N, CA, C and O atoms as a printed pandas DataFrame, in Angstrom:
     atom_number atom_name residue_name chain_id  residue_number  x_coord  y_coord  z_coord
0              1         N          MET        A               1    0.866    4.048    0.182
1              2        CA          MET        A               1    1.237    5.136   -0.692
2              3         C          MET        A               1    2.195    6.026    0.075
3              4         O          MET        A               1    1.870    6.529    1.150
4              5         N          LYS        A               2    3.364    6.213   -0.480
5              6        CA          LYS        A               2    4.346    7.137    0.061
6              7         C          LYS        A               2    4.704    8.078   -1.069
7              8         O          LYS        A               2    5.245    7.657   -2.092
8              9         N          LYS        A               3    4.400    9.365   -0.883
9             10        CA          LYS        A               3    4.568   10.271   -2.008
10            11         C          LYS        A               3    4.873   11.685   -1.540
11            12         O          LYS        A               3    4.374   12.131   -0.507
12            13         N          THR        A               4    5.690   12.379   -2.307
13            14        CA          THR        A               4    5.949   13.794   -2.090
14            15         C          THR        A               4    5.165   14.565   -3.143
15            16         O          THR        A               4    5.360   14.360   -4.341
16            17         N          TYR        A               5    4.297   15.435   -2.706
17            18        CA          TYR        A               5    3.444   16.220   -3.595
18            19         C          TYR        A               5    4.019   17.611   -3.770
19            20         O          TYR        A               5    4.582   18.181   -2.835
20            21         N          GLN        A               6    3.876   18.160   -4.977
21            22        CA          GLN        A               6    4.305   19.511   -5.306
22            23         C          GLN        A               6    3.083   20.420   -5.380
23            24         O          GLN        A               6    2.054   20.031   -5.933
24            25         N          PHE        A               7    3.187   21.616   -4.832
25            26        CA          PHE        A               7    2.096   22.582   -4.929
26            27         C          PHE        A               7    2.184   23.407   -6.204
27            28         O          PHE        A               7    1.161   23.829   -6.743
28            29         N          LYS        A               8    3.393   23.637   -6.688
29            30        CA          LYS        A               8    3.568   24.452   -7.891
30            31         C          LYS        A               8    3.749   23.524   -9.077
31            32         O          LYS        A               8    4.810   22.933   -9.277
32            33         N          VAL        A               9    2.676   23.412   -9.862
33            34        CA          VAL        A               9    2.675   22.551  -11.032
34            35         C          VAL        A               9    2.328   23.408  -12.241
35            36         O          VAL        A               9    1.484   24.303  -12.175
36            37         N          LYS        A              10    2.994   23.113  -13.333
37            38        CA          LYS        A              10    2.719   23.861  -14.558
38            39         C          LYS        A              10    1.259   23.668  -14.961
39            40         O          LYS        A              10    0.739   22.555  -14.879
40            41         N          ASN        A              11    0.605   24.719  -15.387
41            42        CA          ASN        A              11   -0.783   24.727  -15.870
42            43         C          ASN        A              11   -1.826   24.608  -14.758
43            44         O          ASN        A              11   -3.004   24.434  -15.069
44            45         N          LYS        A              12   -1.458   24.694  -13.486
45            46        CA          LYS        A              12   -2.443   24.648  -12.395
46            47         C          LYS        A              12   -2.104   25.701  -11.352
47            48         O          LYS        A              12   -0.938   25.946  -11.044
48            49         N          THR        A              13   -3.149   26.315  -10.818
49            50        CA          THR        A              13   -2.931   27.212   -9.693
50            51         C          THR        A              13   -2.727   26.369   -8.443
51            52         O          THR        A              13   -3.189   25.229   -8.397
52            53         N          PRO        A              14   -2.059   26.889   -7.442
53            54        CA          PRO        A              14   -1.855   26.105   -6.213
54            55         C          PRO        A              14   -3.161   25.636   -5.569
55            56         O          PRO        A              14   -3.207   24.548   -4.995
56            57         N          GLU        A              15   -4.221   26.443   -5.656
57            58        CA          GLU        A              15   -5.496   26.059   -5.062
58            59         C          GLU        A              15   -6.083   24.835   -5.773
59            60         O          GLU        A              15   -6.601   23.926   -5.125
60            61         N          ARG        A              16   -5.999   24.818   -7.099
61            62        CA          ARG        A              16   -6.504   23.662   -7.862
62            63         C          ARG        A              16   -5.631   22.430   -7.615
63            64         O          ARG        A              16   -6.130   21.305   -7.610
64            65         N          GLN        A              17   -4.328   22.643   -7.411
65            66        CA          GLN        A              17   -3.437   21.517   -7.124
66            67         C          GLN        A              17   -3.771   20.906   -5.769
67            68         O          GLN        A              17   -3.721   19.686   -5.615
68            69         N          VAL        A              18   -4.109   21.732   -4.789
69            70        CA          VAL        A              18   -4.520   21.227   -3.477
70            71         C          VAL        A              18   -5.779   20.368   -3.626
71            72         O          VAL        A              18   -5.867   19.285   -3.049
72            73         N          ASP        A              19   -6.741   20.851   -4.394
73            74        CA          ASP        A              19   -7.961   20.063   -4.638
74            75         C          ASP        A              19   -7.639   18.754   -5.341
75            76         O          ASP        A              19   -8.225   17.719   -5.026
76            77         N          SER        A              20   -6.727   18.791   -6.275
77            78        CA          SER        A              20   -6.329   17.592   -7.008
78            79         C          SER        A              20   -5.670   16.570   -6.075
79            80         O          SER        A              20   -5.922   15.371   -6.189
80            81         N          ILE        A              21   -4.836   17.041   -5.162
81            82        CA          ILE        A              21   -4.171   16.159   -4.198
82            83         C          ILE        A              21   -5.200   15.514   -3.285
83            84         O          ILE        A              21   -5.149   14.308   -3.046
84            85         N          LYS        A              22   -6.140   16.312   -2.771
85            86        CA          LYS        A              22   -7.180   15.774   -1.890
86            87         C          LYS        A              22   -8.005   14.709   -2.610
87            88         O          LYS        A              22   -8.339   13.678   -2.028
88            89         N          HIS        A              23   -8.331   14.962   -3.876
89            90        CA          HIS        A              23   -9.106   13.998   -4.650
90            91         C          HIS        A              23   -8.326   12.693   -4.830
91            92         O          HIS        A              23   -8.892   11.607   -4.706
92            93         N          GLU        A              24   -7.042   12.801   -5.119
93            94        CA          GLU        A              24   -6.211   11.601   -5.287
94            95         C          GLU        A              24   -6.143   10.787   -3.997
95            96         O          GLU        A              24   -6.196    9.558   -4.037
96            97         N          VAL        A              25   -6.028   11.459   -2.862
97            98        CA          VAL        A              25   -5.967   10.779   -1.566
98            99         C          VAL        A              25   -7.286   10.071   -1.272
99           100         O          VAL        A              25   -7.288    8.925   -0.823
100          101         N          LYS        A              26   -8.414   10.748   -1.524
101          102        CA          LYS        A              26   -9.729   10.133   -1.296
102          103         C          LYS        A              26   -9.925    8.913   -2.183
103          104         O          LYS        A              26  -10.465    7.898   -1.742
104          105         N          LYS        A              27   -9.481    9.014   -3.449
105          106        CA          LYS        A              27   -9.573    7.879   -4.365
106          107         C          LYS        A              27   -8.736    6.701   -3.865
107          108         O          LYS        A              27   -9.172    5.551   -3.929
108          109         N          TYR        A              28   -7.538    6.992   -3.368
109          110        CA          TYR        A              28   -6.663    5.928   -2.868
110          111         C          TYR        A              28   -7.291    5.223   -1.665
111          112         O          TYR        A              28   -7.305    3.994   -1.607
112          113         N          ILE        A              29   -7.806    5.990   -0.711
113          114        CA          ILE        A              29   -8.420    5.406    0.486
114          115         C          ILE        A              29   -9.641    4.586    0.097
115          116         O          ILE        A              29   -9.841    3.489    0.619
116          117         N          SER        A              30  -10.452    5.101   -0.805
117          118        CA          SER        A              30  -11.630    4.372   -1.278
118          119         C          SER        A              30  -11.228    3.057   -1.939
119          120         O          SER        A              30  -11.851    2.025   -1.692
120          121         N          ARG        A              31  -10.203    3.085   -2.767
121          122        CA          ARG        A              31   -9.728    1.886   -3.454
122          123         C          ARG        A              31   -9.208    0.850   -2.457
123          124         O          ARG        A              31   -9.461   -0.345   -2.609
124          125         N          GLU        A              32   -8.483    1.311   -1.442
125          126        CA          GLU        A              32   -7.948    0.386   -0.436
126          127         C          GLU        A              32   -9.069   -0.249    0.398
127          128         O          GLU        A              32   -8.981   -1.420    0.767
128          129         N          ARG        A              33  -10.113    0.515    0.690
129          130        CA          ARG        A              33  -11.230   -0.020    1.480
130          131         C          ARG        A              33  -12.016   -1.084    0.736
131          132         O          ARG        A              33  -12.660   -1.924    1.364
132          133         N          LYS        A              34  -11.976   -1.064   -0.591
133          134        CA          LYS        A              34  -12.705   -2.042   -1.388
134          135         C          LYS        A              34  -11.994   -3.382   -1.474
135          136         O          LYS        A              34  -12.597   -4.371   -1.893
136          137         N          LYS        A              35  -10.726   -3.437   -1.086
137          138        CA          LYS        A              35   -9.977   -4.688   -1.161
138          139         C          LYS        A              35  -10.538   -5.704   -0.178
139          140         O          LYS        A              35  -11.123   -5.341    0.844
140          141         N          LYS        A              36  -10.356   -6.964   -0.494
141          142        CA          LYS        A              36  -10.872   -8.039    0.351
142          143         C          LYS        A              36  -10.085   -8.095    1.660
143          144         O          LYS        A              36   -8.855   -8.047    1.673
144          145         N          LEU        A              37  -10.831   -8.198    2.752
145          146        CA          LEU        A              37  -10.227   -8.295    4.079
146          147         C          LEU        A              37   -9.863   -9.743    4.396
147          148         O          LEU        A              37  -10.496  -10.664    3.879
148          149         N          PRO        A              38   -8.851   -9.957    5.237
149          150        CA          PRO        A              38   -8.616  -11.304    5.756
150          151         C          PRO        A              38   -9.839  -11.761    6.560
151          152         O          PRO        A              38  -10.592  -10.927    7.062
152          153         N          ASP        A              39  -10.039  -13.064    6.685
153          154        CA          ASP        A              39  -11.248  -13.603    7.311
154          155         C          ASP        A              39  -11.478  -13.141    8.744
155          156         O          ASP        A              39  -12.623  -12.923    9.139
156          157         N          ASP        A              40  -10.431  -12.988    9.521
157          158        CA          ASP        A              40  -10.606  -12.654   10.935
158          159         C          ASP        A              40  -10.582  -11.153   11.225
159          160         O          ASP        A              40  -10.564  -10.768   12.394
160          161         N          MET        A              41  -10.580  -10.304   10.214
161          162        CA          MET        A              41  -10.511   -8.854   10.403
162          163         C          MET        A              41  -11.835   -8.196   10.006
163          164         O          MET        A              41  -12.599   -8.739    9.208
164          165         N          ASP        A              42  -12.093   -7.000   10.587
165          166        CA          ASP        A              42  -13.364   -6.307   10.394
166          167         C          ASP        A              42  -13.310   -5.126    9.423
167          168         O          ASP        A              42  -14.279   -4.880    8.704
168          169         N          TYR        A              43  -12.195   -4.392    9.392
169          170        CA          TYR        A              43  -12.140   -3.174    8.587
170          171         C          TYR        A              43  -10.696   -2.837    8.246
171          172         O          TYR        A              43   -9.759   -3.408    8.804
172          173         N          TRP        A              44  -10.532   -1.894    7.314
173          174        CA          TRP        A              44   -9.213   -1.400    6.953
174          175         C          TRP        A              44   -8.902   -0.159    7.791
175          176         O          TRP        A              44   -9.690    0.785    7.836
176          177         N          ASP        A              45   -7.768   -0.174    8.438
177          178        CA          ASP        A              45   -7.277    0.973    9.198
178          179         C          ASP        A              45   -6.112    1.566    8.409
179          180         O          ASP        A              45   -5.516    0.885    7.574
180          181         N          PHE        A              46   -5.787    2.826    8.671
181          182        CA          PHE        A              46   -4.731    3.485    7.923
182          183         C          PHE        A              46   -3.740    4.143    8.873
183          184         O          PHE        A              46   -4.122    4.847    9.808
184          185         N          ASP        A              47   -2.451    3.896    8.613
185          186        CA          ASP        A              47   -1.376    4.596    9.303
186          187         C          ASP        A              47   -0.971    5.746    8.395
187          188         O          ASP        A              47   -0.542    5.528    7.262
188          189         N          CYS        A              48   -1.108    6.974    8.895
189          190        CA          CYS        A              48   -0.861    8.148    8.063
190          191         C          CYS        A              48    0.201    9.036    8.697
191          192         O          CYS        A              48    0.256    9.200    9.916
192          193         N          LYS        A              49    1.039    9.604    7.840
193          194        CA          LYS        A              49    2.048   10.573    8.261
194          195         C          LYS        A              49    2.057   11.698    7.248
195          196         O          LYS        A              49    1.845   11.480    6.056
196          197         N          ILE        A              50    2.306   12.918    7.740
197          198        CA          ILE        A              50    2.407   14.074    6.855
198          199         C          ILE        A              50    3.453   15.020    7.415
199          200         O          ILE        A              50    3.582   15.171    8.630
200          201         N          GLY        A              51    4.193   15.652    6.526
201          202        CA          GLY        A              51    5.216   16.599    6.945
202          203         C          GLY        A              51    5.902   17.227    5.747
203          204         O          GLY        A              51    5.575   16.930    4.598
204          205         N          ASN        A              52    6.864   18.103    6.033
205          206        CA          ASN        A              52    7.596   18.768    4.951
206          207         C          ASN        A              52    8.461   17.784    4.178
207          208         O          ASN        A              52    8.668   17.946    2.975
208          209         N          ASN        A              53    8.970   16.759    4.869
209          210        CA          ASN        A              53    9.724   15.696    4.210
210          211         C          ASN        A              53    9.551   14.409    5.010
211          212         O          ASN        A              53    8.894   14.406    6.051
212          213         N          GLU        A              54   10.131   13.328    4.531
213          214        CA          GLU        A              54    9.913   12.021    5.147
214          215         C          GLU        A              54   10.471   11.935    6.565
215          216         O          GLU        A              54    9.895   11.255    7.415
216          217         N          GLU        A              55   11.576   12.613    6.826
217          218        CA          GLU        A              55   12.224   12.526    8.137
218          219         C          GLU        A              55   11.418   13.208    9.249
219          220         O          GLU        A              55   11.469   12.774   10.400
220          221         N          VAL        A              56   10.683   14.262    8.921
221          222        CA          VAL        A              56    9.962   15.016    9.954
222          223         C          VAL        A              56    8.457   14.785    9.905
223          224         O          VAL        A              56    7.701   15.503   10.560
224          225         N          ALA        A              57    8.016   13.798    9.142
225          226        CA          ALA        A              57    6.579   13.531    9.015
226          227         C          ALA        A              57    6.010   13.062   10.353
227          228         O          ALA        A              57    6.593   12.208   11.021
228          229         N          ALA        A              58    4.866   13.630   10.736
229          230        CA          ALA        A              58    4.205   13.306   11.993
230          231         C          ALA        A              58    2.985   12.429   11.728
231          232         O          ALA        A              58    2.302   12.587   10.716
232          233         N          ALA        A              59    2.721   11.508   12.644
233          234        CA          ALA        A              59    1.571   10.615   12.512
234          235         C          ALA        A              59    0.281   11.385   12.754
235          236         O          ALA        A              59    0.202   12.218   13.656
236          237         N          ILE        A              60   -0.735   11.094   11.930
237          238        CA          ILE        A              60   -2.048   11.711   12.077
238          239         C          ILE        A              60   -3.119   10.662   11.826
239          240         O          ILE        A              60   -2.837    9.595   11.282
240          241         N          HIS        A              61   -4.338   10.966   12.221
241          242        CA          HIS        A              61   -5.477   10.088   11.922
242          243         C          HIS        A              61   -5.921   10.366   10.492
243          244         O          HIS        A              61   -5.830   11.502   10.026
244          245         N          HIS        A              62   -6.398    9.344    9.796
245          246        CA          HIS        A              62   -6.738    9.531    8.381
246          247         C          HIS        A              62   -7.891   10.509    8.159
247          248         O          HIS        A              62   -8.030   11.045    7.060
248          249         N          SER        A              63   -8.706   10.750    9.160
249          250        CA          SER        A              63   -9.793   11.713    9.007
250          251         C          SER        A              63   -9.283   13.158    8.998
251          252         O          SER        A              63  -10.022   14.065    8.617
252          253         N          LYS        A              64   -8.047   13.383    9.407
253          254        CA          LYS        A              64   -7.470   14.731    9.473
254          255         C          LYS        A              64   -6.585   15.064    8.275
255          256         O          LYS        A              64   -5.972   16.131    8.247
256          257         N          ILE        A              65   -6.506   14.174    7.289
257          258        CA          ILE        A              65   -5.606   14.395    6.158
258          259         C          ILE        A              65   -5.948   15.679    5.415
259          260         O          ILE        A              65   -5.055   16.472    5.120
260          261         N          SER        A              66   -7.214   15.897    5.110
261          262        CA          SER        A              66   -7.632   17.074    4.357
262          263         C          SER        A              66   -7.269   18.364    5.099
263          264         O          SER        A              66   -6.773   19.317    4.497
264          265         N          GLU        A              67   -7.520   18.385    6.396
265          266        CA          GLU        A              67   -7.188   19.565    7.201
266          267         C          GLU        A              67   -5.684   19.824    7.188
267          268         O          GLU        A              67   -5.245   20.967    7.067
268          269         N          MET        A              68   -4.905   18.760    7.312
269          270        CA          MET        A              68   -3.454   18.915    7.350
270          271         C          MET        A              68   -2.903   19.366    6.001
271          272         O          MET        A              68   -1.940   20.133    5.959
272          273         N          ILE        A              69   -3.487   18.911    4.908
273          274        CA          ILE        A              69   -3.060   19.370    3.586
274          275         C          ILE        A              69   -3.307   20.873    3.463
275          276         O          ILE        A              69   -2.470   21.600    2.927
276          277         N          ASP        A              70   -4.459   21.341    3.960
277          278        CA          ASP        A              70   -4.750   22.778    3.948
278          279         C          ASP        A              70   -3.732   23.552    4.781
279          280         O          ASP        A              70   -3.278   24.620    4.370
280          281         N          GLN        A              71   -3.368   23.015    5.958
281          282        CA          GLN        A              71   -2.394   23.687    6.820
282          283         C          GLN        A              71   -1.025   23.766    6.153
283          284         O          GLN        A              71   -0.358   24.799    6.208
284          285         N          VAL        A              72   -0.613   22.672    5.524
285          286        CA          VAL        A              72    0.685   22.662    4.851
286          287         C          VAL        A              72    0.675   23.629    3.670
287          288         O          VAL        A              72    1.669   24.312    3.422
288          289         N          ALA        A              73   -0.432   23.693    2.943
289          290        CA          ALA        A              73   -0.541   24.608    1.801
290          291         C          ALA        A              73   -0.481   26.068    2.268
291          292         O          ALA        A              73    0.042   26.929    1.561
292          293         N          ALA        A              74   -1.014   26.334    3.449
293          294        CA          ALA        A              74   -1.011   27.704    3.976
294          295         C          ALA        A              74    0.397   28.165    4.361
295          296         O          ALA        A              74    0.657   29.367    4.410
296          297         N          THR        A              75    1.299   27.234    4.632
297          298        CA          THR        A              75    2.671   27.608    4.990
298          299         C          THR        A              75    3.503   27.999    3.773
299          300         O          THR        A              75    4.651   28.420    3.909
300          301         N          GLU        A              76    2.924   27.859    2.593
301          302        CA          GLU        A              76    3.551   28.241    1.334
302          303         C          GLU        A              76    4.831   27.464    1.036
303          304         O          GLU        A              76    5.737   27.986    0.385
304          305         N          ASN        A              77    4.908   26.214    1.512
305          306        CA          ASN        A              77    5.995   25.334    1.102
306          307         C          ASN        A              77    5.739   24.907   -0.338
307          308         O          ASN        A              77    4.602   24.942   -0.809
308          309         N          GLU        A              78    6.787   24.509   -1.028
309          310        CA          GLU        A              78    6.625   24.080   -2.409
310          311         C          GLU        A              78    6.170   22.630   -2.505
311          312         O          GLU        A              78    5.600   22.224   -3.518
312          313         N          SER        A              79    6.421   21.836   -1.442
313          314        CA          SER        A              79    6.043   20.427   -1.483
314          315         C          SER        A              79    5.819   19.917   -0.066
315          316         O          SER        A              79    6.148   20.587    0.913
316          317         N          PHE        A              80    5.248   18.709    0.022
317          318        CA          PHE        A              80    5.088   18.039    1.317
318          319         C          PHE        A              80    5.060   16.540    1.090
319          320         O          PHE        A              80    4.803   16.070   -0.018
320          321         N          TYR        A              81    5.328   15.793    2.158
321          322        CA          TYR        A              81    5.375   14.335    2.107
322          323         C          TYR        A              81    4.114   13.785    2.760
323          324         O          TYR        A              81    3.705   14.253    3.823
324          325         N          LEU        A              82    3.494   12.783    2.119
325          326        CA          LEU        A              82    2.306   12.132    2.653
326          327         C          LEU        A              82    2.476   10.628    2.539
327          328         O          LEU        A              82    2.830   10.111    1.479
328          329         N          GLU        A              83    2.223    9.931    3.634
329          330        CA          GLU        A              83    2.313    8.473    3.660
330          331         C          GLU        A              83    1.008    7.918    4.203
331          332         O          GLU        A              83    0.552    8.316    5.275
332          333         N          ILE        A              84    0.408    6.992    3.456
333          334        CA          ILE        A              84   -0.821    6.326    3.881
334          335         C          ILE        A              84   -0.625    4.838    3.657
335          336         O          ILE        A              84   -0.464    4.387    2.522
336          337         N          LEU        A              85   -0.639    4.073    4.751
337          338        CA          LEU        A              85   -0.465    2.630    4.659
338          339         C          LEU        A              85   -1.694    1.946    5.235
339          340         O          LEU        A              85   -2.076    2.198    6.378
340          341         N          ALA        A              86   -2.313    1.076    4.438
341          342        CA          ALA        A              86   -3.515    0.353    4.873
342          343         C          ALA        A              86   -3.110   -0.889    5.636
343          344         O          ALA        A              86   -2.126   -1.551    5.305
344          345         N          LYS        A              87   -3.890   -1.197    6.670
345          346        CA          LYS        A              87   -3.655   -2.426    7.431
346          347         C          LYS        A              87   -5.018   -2.957    7.893
347          348         O          LYS        A              87   -5.891   -2.168    8.257
348          349         N          PRO        A              88   -5.209   -4.258    7.883
349          350        CA          PRO        A              88   -6.461   -4.810    8.378
350          351         C          PRO        A              88   -6.523   -4.694    9.904
351          352         O          PRO        A              88   -5.502   -4.819   10.582
352          353         N          ALA        A              89   -7.706   -4.460   10.432
353          354        CA          ALA        A              89   -7.864   -4.302   11.877
354          355         C          ALA        A              89   -9.149   -4.970   12.340
355          356         O          ALA        A              89  -10.059   -5.235   11.555
356          357         N          LYS        A              90   -9.193   -5.230   13.631
357          358        CA          LYS        A              90  -10.362   -5.858   14.241
358          359         C          LYS        A              90  -10.905   -4.918   15.295
359          360         O          LYS        A              90  -10.144   -4.333   16.066
360          361         N          ARG        A              91  -12.216   -4.771   15.330
361          362        CA          ARG        A              91  -12.845   -3.890   16.321
362          363         C          ARG        A              91  -12.726   -4.507   17.713
363          364         O          ARG        A              91  -12.823   -5.722   17.885
364          365         N          MET        A              92  -12.518   -3.647   18.686
365          366        CA          MET        A              92  -12.417   -4.084   20.073
366          367         C          MET        A              92  -13.791   -4.005   20.723
367          368         O          MET        A              92  -14.572   -3.100   20.428
368          369         N          LYS        A              93  -14.082   -4.948   21.602
369          370        CA          LYS        A              93  -15.352   -4.908   22.333
370          371         C          LYS        A              93  -15.300   -3.811   23.377
371          372         O          LYS        A              93  -14.251   -3.552   23.968
372          373         N          LYS        A              94  -16.442   -3.164   23.601
373          374        CA          LYS        A              94  -16.491   -2.098   24.610
374          375         C          LYS        A              94  -16.694   -2.692   25.972
375          376         O          LYS        A              94  -16.763   -1.961   26.961
C-alpha cells in the first residue's frame, strides 16, 4: 500500500480522520497477515515508510505507525505519505 492521506476531509474533523486512517492501516496489515505464506517462510514482515511526501519518507518499524501518524498530525500538515509493503520472512535462530 502506497498512499497519501489527507487530514482535512469534508464532513470529518481532523481527529476523526486520524482515527479513520489508523483503522484503515490496521485493517490492511490484518488482511495481509491472513494471506497464505510460501512454504519455507514463517511470518509476514512489513517494510514501512512515512513522511510528508514520497521523497522524504523515512523507514520505520510497523509497530510505530500509529505513533508516527499522531506525530505527523500534530505538525498540522494537510497530508502525509504512508507506504506499507508486505514481504514473507523467516525467523532467525538465536
